[in-house]
Phi, psi and omega in degrees: 000016184302319183298321179294321178293319177298320177298318179303316182296319179296316179296318183294327180283340184228061184286146179230142184278174186307131179070007177242017189275049185287314179291323177299315179297318180296320178296315179296318180297321179295313184288318180291329178297343179276351185266119182296145173081009181248131178259132181257131177240143179229078183283345182234171185300321178231165186078170178200165175239126175259131184248128171247117183245120181253334184199193181263017183273196182284168182246149163259144178245125174243134187237140171223131182273152192241352188270163182239184181248152178274081178206153184273132182284144179230021183284329183072016182284165184295336182244038181295160181302141178261003179228197184272006178254169181206143171277069184273001177243008174081014182293335175296326177287317178302312182296315182292325176296315179296322177296316178298321177294320177301316178298319179299315180296316181297328181280320185274338177054059178292157181273062179207133178282137184221139169251130178252108186261109175269095195270133174277164160056047174284327187281079170092346183254358174066048182299330177297311180295319181299319180287320177302320183294345175290344182086002184302313186290343178295342180283351188237147174269092185267122185277313181211159176232146184222150174201158174233162174220124180286153176199145175265017173287335181242156182297153182306131176090356182279130170265117180246121184201183177204185182250027180211223179289123178261314179239152183282161166289138185231124176240128175267141184237144165230126182236115182255136178244126181236115181242220181220124182282153173198163178294147181300338180285343182230062185298334181294344181270354183243180174230109193278106181293327179295315178298322177297320179295317179299317178297319179302312182296320178298316182289323180297322181291340183265000178294123183286144172208158187293138177289344179274354179234087186304136178213136180234138166246113179251125175260111184268332182207138174228152178213140178203140171078164180232325185228146188293335183248024175236130177298131186300130175278325184232149173214156183212139173244133171238125184203195185211143171255133176235134176207181183267359173202154184296325183297320179294318178296317181295322178296318179293321177302317179295326176293322177296323177295322177295320176300317179301317180294321180294324178290322176302313182296324184279328189243340186082356175279128177283141184233119180249104179265111190241129175276132175257231179297144182220110183255138172292163171294150173271112185242113178288142180283124183300319181293322178293320176301314180298323181292324189260343187301310184295309180298326177288320180292331179292332185252335187228160173288127181237154181215125177272125188233159172283177178297158171243153178274014172294146176256150183202129184280006169297344176303333177297325179283324180293340174280338183266322187225153168300120192225168174213132173236152180213153170282143172241113182294141182235356189288130171244036181120332181273150175216091179262329182091156178293151180065021173267142177293353180253359183289122184207085176300149181286158177300335180298341180294330187294305178298330176295314178298322177298317179299321181292314177300321180294321178295321176298314180302321182302331183286354181241012179264000000 
């Protein structure tokens, strides 16, 4: 698996953010192009699909995401990032694992058709949905879809999964407040965007929802004002809604829009509640889980877990096909967490991930 590990190092040193993965795509196209019997498709600007066709039957889809985050790495490893981006969510491992699995399939030539999706833009830009919308996958009779996600929350080698919702539905929000500036000495002449934002947040927290249907509103960034003695003309909230289904998130979003309208009427500050990326929940297929649980448990450490409020755009595939996603534990004592500048799964994770994908494939031969 040396080649896959070498690929991981190259990717890790040259990370690219969502929709900017041009060099990453070119590297993958070059390396996959060396593998006999593989057809490369590029339906979207970045990312690619490698096709292995053995017969006229159905296809399995395996996915690995390729994009990175705009943050500076602090791992100090020999193959650390050379730019201001970082593979802090382990996508370099996902991509290299999928590449290693592709090589394994090309060498062993199983009697099963497979699509290997090297997906762009998982981090907030919905690359799964963007590629699906090209209509490319409609050309294939896809039986099941699979993906993994590394994490140091679990011990190295642990497969953590369940037979229902694994990851939450995730909606990103931007809420802009536009008022009228004035000197602090004459507040009656202005329209205070900051006060409108504060009122909005207070009202949003009081929206009732069922304790049996978990829902989170996370505000990650706020901004207001330019000068200390001028009432803020503009304010902005950037955040995320997490729930266990898209319908619940959409209903809460509509309530936030109603709050915005009421604040407009009361203060004269305009409120624009805008939906950005919106991912479905990742829901594992129960029958597929039942089929795979025993063979995976016989060979690997497995752990049945409840849902996480993590978001993942693999949910677009779980809505289209009976699918399964799982966490792959990477911790050898360390626990930094995803999106940490110190997150660095070991290279040993790659051949392990290849073995797991190969075991899954065996169940369909």
